[in-house]
C-alpha angles and dihedrals in degrees: 000000000000121000090251090054090049092051094051092043088054093047093047091078117082089209092056091047089052091049089055089048090056091047094054091091095052145280124348134177120241089250092054090049092047089052089064092060139058089228131105115268093240089057090052089050090054090050090050089051091055091049091048093048089052090051093243096119133035127205137206134183121244106181106301094342129088114217120205127206133183111255091224097176091052092047092050093045094050093049094042091051091051094046090046091054095045100034107023093168090060091057091051091046091052091052090052092049092048091052091050091050091051093057 
């Protein structure tokens, strides 16, 4: 499986997209994430594993806890690469708009 396939497999799940939505504000433990859902904690852990394998979340240890964070640059890069390949004119248009905004 290519990285792009892994990213889109990860994003195909509404639960995983919602996990990323919760992580947009910063790090959360698996328990904190699980508390946002009516799903068993082991299921949330599996979803986090898929997101981590796809490179969409990072993790770090804090004592005996693991904290997860959205890998925002990787998410943006993966989606930008896909959009650029499928809709190359959109990528050019965004560059033009960004330059105009910077002036």
